[in-house]
Residue, then its C-alpha position, 0 to 999 in steps of 0.5 A: x519409479x522412473x523413465x528418463x529420455x536422453x536428448x543431449x548430454x546436458x538435457x534430460x526429460x523424465x517421467x516418473x511416479x512415486x509414494x511414501x509419506x506426504x502429508x498436510x502439516x498442521x496442528x490440532x488443539x485436541x486429539x491426535x493428528x497422523x501423518x498420512x501416505x500420498x504420493x506424485x506423478x509428473x513429468x521433470x526436465x533436467x538441465x546439467x550445467x556441468x556433467x555432475x550439476x544440474x537444475x531440475x524442473x517440470x510439473x507434477x500433481x502430489x497427493x497429501x494425506x492426514x487424519x484426526x482423531x479423538x475420543x471424547x471432547x466435552x464443552x458447555x456454556x451458559x445460554x438462553x432458551x426460547x423462553x428466555x430462561x438461562x441454561x447450561x448447554x452441554x455438549x460431548x463429542x466422541x469417537x471422532x475420526x477426520x480425514x484430509x486429502x489435498x491434491x496440489x500441481x506442484x513445480x519443482x525447483x531443485x539442485x542435483x548432483x549425479x555421481x559418476x559411474x554406469x549406474x548414475x546415483x544422484x543426490x537433489x534437494x530444493x523446493x517446490x511451489x504447489x498450486x491447490x487443485x482439489x482438498x476435502x475432508x471427510x468425518x466419520x464415526x462420530x457421536x454427539x450428545x447434546x443436554x441443557x442443564x437448568x441450575x434453577x431446577x437442578x434438572x438436566x433435558x437430554x431428550x428434546x430434539x427440537x432444542x437440539x438435546x439427545x444423542x446423535x450417531x452416524x453423523x458422517x460429513x464431507x466438505x471442499x477446503x480451499x487451501x493456499x499456494x504452498x511452498x514445500x521443502x524436498x530431497x531426493x536420492x535415486x539412481x538413473 
């Protein structure tokens, strides 16, 4: 939705809000990454070179979300215990879910073509520079199982928590994430 204040025929000031698919683009080597919904709120300025062609800029806050999940991931490697004995450390993580979100202050720079008529349809395309304001990830629902297999004794230890072995559930975490400046491609279709 958008509210516009027109000062002159070639200058336009607008206040807008919107929502939809607004995700963080990254790749994970395990599990599934799902795009998330987000939105933006901003103040825009349009300068029209002609009656139909203009340049858009302004300031907006934009929210981006994504989620990563996986059912079961295992890893194992050789280690030494506190007595210097070799053992195989085994780890399994299951039912993992991580949600990420980021808030950016963005500066759009877009070209706009506006069609003639009482209700003016427009198409705009260009980019946005996103300055990170806040980023966070939160995990929930994970179960982690650690054990130590001693091949010399053919024995797997599973309950010695003082060594890090055992089954751990309900390990929820939340931490801040430091994002870099983002460069975003953008396209709009609308009516004023």
